[in-house]
N, C-alpha and C positions, 0 to 999 in steps of 0.2 A: 188630463185630457188637453193638450192643445195643440194651433192650428199654429205656424207657415206659414212660409210663403214658394214655392214651387214655381216659377218664372207666373203665368198668370192663373193663380192655381191655388189656392191654400187647400194647405197639403197638415193633418191631424195625425201627429205622433204618440206614437203609442209605443212607451219602454217595456219593455221586456226583462223579465234575470237571461242566462247564458241562452244561447242560440241549442234549436231543438236538435244537435246531432254535433261535434268537432271527431275529432279521427286520434286513434290513443298515439300514445307516445312506444315508438320501437325501442329497445336493447340492443346490444351487438352481438350475444350469444343468440336471440331470436330468430335475428337479421339473417347472422348464417345456416341456422340450424331449415330455415325457407325456405334460403337457398337455395341448401342441398336438395331440398325435396321436391323446387320445384324445377330442378335440374333432373332427375328423377323421372317429372310428371312426362320433361320435354322429351327426353329419350324414347318414350311414352308412345307419343305426339308422333315423331319422326317413325316408328316403327310402323305405326299406325298408317301409317302415306305410304312408308314400302310397301304394306303389303295393299292399300287400293291402289297403289300406281301399275302392281301385278294383275288383282284382276280385272285394271280398262285394259289393260296391253294386251288380258286374253280376250277378251269379251270385243276387245277393237278389231283385234285378228276376226273373230265368229262374222261380224259383220259386215267385215270387207268382203267373205267368203260365197256371202246372202243375196240373191238378184238384186238389182235395186229397180224401188217400186217406179211405174210409170208414173209421169208428171203429173201435175194437178192444178187447171185455172181455176182460185181464188178472186173472188168479188168479192170486196167490201159493201157491203151494202148504207149508207148515211140513214138515218132514221128525218121523218119525215113533222115529223110528229112536235108543234111548237106546247111549251112548260103555257098554261093558263095559270096563272094569280089571286088569288082572291085579292079581295079588296083589304081584310084584315086579314090578311098578311104583313110577316113584318116588311117584306120585297113591297106589297102594295099602300102597305100605311108608309113607307120611307118615299117610295116618289109621286105622292102626295105634302111630303109636307118641306125635302127637300130644299125647296126651289123656295124657302120662306127662311131658311133661315142660311147666314151672313157671318163671313169669316172679319176678325177685326182687326189688324193691323195697326200699334203704333211706335212709336219713335218720336225721341228726348234728348234729356242733357245722359241721363242712364243708361241707357242705348236702347234695345228696342224690344216687341214680345206683341207674342198674337192669342188672341180671347177667339170666343163667339160671341152672336144675339138671335135672333129673330125678329124680323118682322109682326108688330103688333096693330102697323097704323101703312092701309098700304099707299097711305101721298109723303113714305117716307120715315116713319115714325120705325126705331126697332129700340128693345130690351135689352142690354147685358148687365154684369156684375158690373160692380162699383171697383174693386182691386183691378179688373179689364181697364181701365180708362184712367183711372188717377195722379200715373206720371204723366202723366198731357197735362194734367191740371197742375198737379204737383212744378216741372218740370217745365211747359210751352214747349210742351211736344207738338205733331202734325197726329192726324188718327186720318187712316184712311177703310173703310167697308168696301169688302168683294164681294157680291152677291152669288148665290150657284151656278148662276151663269158665267160669269170669270170679269165679268163687268164691275171697276171700280168705282166710287167715290169718295169725296173729301167728306166726312162726318164731323157735325159739329156739332157741342157736348149741348142740352137741352139743361141738366142736370142729376146732381148724386147725393146717395145718401150713402154715408156707409156702416150705420146706423142698424140698413136692412140690404148691407150691399146690391146695389141695384142702382142704374143708372139709365140715361135716358138720350140716344144717341138721336141726331134727326140728317137725312142726306136729301139730297134736291134730286128727286126721284119721284113720282107719279104711277100711280097701278101695278102696286105691287103688293103680290100675294101675302099676303097676312093670315096667319096662324087663331084659327080656334080657341078660344080658354074653354078650358075644361072645366072644373067644380074640383079641386083637389081636398076638400072635405068630406065626399062623399067615394074616395081613395080606399081599397081597403087592399091590409097589409098580402100579398100572393098578387094581388093584381099584374098580369104581366103592363109593362113601359119599354118608352127605346129611347136613349139617346142618342141624340145627331149635335155635331161641334166639330174641332178643328184641335184635335189630340197634335200636339210636339208637329202643330201647322196642316195637318193632312186634312185640308177640308173637304165636307159631306164624309164622317167620319158616324156609320150609323153600327148599334150597338145594343144587345135587348140584354133584358132579365125579368126580374120583380119590382114592387116594394116587400125590400126587409122589414122595413119597419117602420112607426108614425111616430111626430111629435119628442127628438132624437134632437135637444138642447147641445146645440153647437157651439162657438164662439171660435169666432176667427180675427185672426189681424192683417188677413189680408196682403202685410207688405205696407198698406195703408200709415199705419201707429195708431188709426184708434177698429174698435172690437166692435165685430159686428155678430151678434143675436139672432141669432138664427134659430124657429120649431123646426124643425127641417124633415124632411121628409129621407129616408134608408133607402137605397138600391141597391142591389146588387150591377144593375148593368155597369161595364167598362168603361169609366171615365179617366181621364186624365189631364193634366197639362196645357192646357189649352182650351177642353173642353166648360171652360167654362162661360156662362150667360148665354150656354147653347140651353136648348128643348130638352125634359125631359117629355115626352108625349102619352097618353094613354093607346087603348085597346082601338081608340074610336080616329085616331092622327091628331088630338084637341089636347092643347099642352095644359099637362099639369102642374111643373114644376120648373126653377129656370138654375142650370147645374150652377152648383156655386162652392165646394169641397170636399174631399178623399182623405180620406186618413190611410198613412202609412206605418212602417210598422219601422218601428226604434232600429238606434245604430247594431245592438242587439242582433241583428236579425240584419243584417249589411246595408242598414239605412234607403230600403226600397222606399221607390219615390213614386211609383209607377200605382196601378189599380191593381190590388188586392180584395175586389170584392165591396169596397165601404166605400159608397159614392154620399154626396149628400145634394137634396135640390131644396132651393126657398116653396114654397107653396104657391101657387100662383095664385093664390085667392089673396093670399098678402100681398106680395108685389105687384099684382093688376092694382092696389090700391097707393100705393106707392107709387107708381110706375102716372096713375094718372096726375098725381099730388108734382110728382115733378114737371109734368107737361102742362100746368095751369099756374105751378105757382115759382117754380124751379127747384125746389126742394120741397124736404118732406118732413111731416112729423111724426110723436109718434106718441102711443102715449107712458103713461109716469105717477107710480107714487108716492114720490118727493121724500124717501128713504138715501138714504147714504148707509154702503151695507160693510160689512165688513168679511173681506177676500179670505184674512188668514184663517177662520172660522173652521173648525174638523171635527164638527159633531154636526149629527142631520139636522137640515133646514137651512134657511140662512138667518142669520143674527142681523139687527139692525146699531147700528155703529152706539156704543153706551156709554154717548156722552151726546147734549147738549143739539151737536151737529148733526146727531145719526137721524132724525126729523126735520125734514126742509118747511123753515117758518111758512106760516099763510099752507103747507100743501096739504092733497088732500088726503097724505097718510094722518098730515097733521088735525084737521076737521073733523076726521073717523075716532079720533083716539088713539092712535097706535103713542108707541113710546119708545125713549131709545134702553136696548137691551131687549128688547122681544125677539121672538125667535121666532119666526113664522115656518108653519110645516106645513100647512096644504092653502093650495089656492081654488075655489069651485070646487072642493073635494080630490083636483088630484095632485099627491104628494109631491111636496118640494122640499128635496135632497139636499139643494145647495144653490148660492148664490146666484151663479148662470141659471139655474132650472128657474129663477126667479124671473129673472132680465126677462127671459125667453118667454116666461108665460103670461107675464104680461105686457111683453112689443105682440105677443099674437090676437092680443084682443085690441080694440078701436077706443077711441076718447070716446071721452061717457059710459061708457062703457058703465056697473056697478058689476064690483067682483067679492065674494066672501076668504076672507083669507084666518085661516086656525092660525092661532096665537099661543106659542106659551110663554107665557109674561111668569118668571121667577116659579116656574111647575105649575103655574096655574089655567090649566083649558081655557082657552076662549076663543068667539068670533067675532067677525068686525066687518062689519058692508064699507067699500071705501068704491069711490067713484071717481074712474081715471080721470085725469085731463093731460093737454097736451104738452109736451115738451115746445122750452121754449130754445130754437134755435137763432 
């Protein structure tokens, strides 16, 4: 499962074997036979049409001989009732959230692009995805933020982080309506959610759905050349290229995720890159911590074990490179007694099936957290506790 870039939206390509259906080949003999049948059917259709015409003509003659009814004046009445929408309805929530959602336009030597974002502080602080603004940083471009009311501002990038695919943009404005932060840890599968953003440049687009799954290990490059590892919320709310950086809100209107990636069908299905009901959002609890670091420090740190993983390993678990360089000297892993060739099969009781899953699980923790790793060492099972350290940026 890989994620690529589609405009300002990472797209997870899922390759499949043949398409669901295909047209069978027809030989000449079959084609000729079918043509004769079709001609016979056509003759029947024509005959029926003639009969219908005769019947219609007869009926028309009968009607013409009848007395015309007296004319009647018909007056159409318009309803005077207004639709009352509950504050917790999609319409009610959208009305409250939309003023806090912005469109982000970028122009650089590589071209232009659009994405989304939302106000997190009333004095002009906006949260979005790193891959939305990265081209501006890399190619000395410009960034324009358009508020929901149409006002435009030049945006300044305060900080960005590719590991979590997040960035904070500042505009010179005050009194902006900031979104309320929810608690992404309390979200349950099946909860109703709403996604708002600017898919394909269509600002203020609102879609709804549910939380389809939690703790999805999603790896995305977003065209930046550096991978982001997201312990994502999965939703079936329709999100498309351009929704990146927009909010995913719960039934109260509180933001619980930052829309970041979508899955797409592989080339066997025509390479569809729009919404297929598989969207992924960065949990807001993680996004909030990262945003605070970006605002105060201009960069973010993340927890690390201090190991190098063998990404070519096809077995179950995450294999530490079987050479001395598999364990970084002086790292938490070295201090805890992890060894090259160890296979990590679980973290705090949660199964680890691949290298990506281990990285995502670690990134979802905090610096200083102690985690318990289930290890397979040459067939011997053991549990090792490790205290996570901060990355060295």
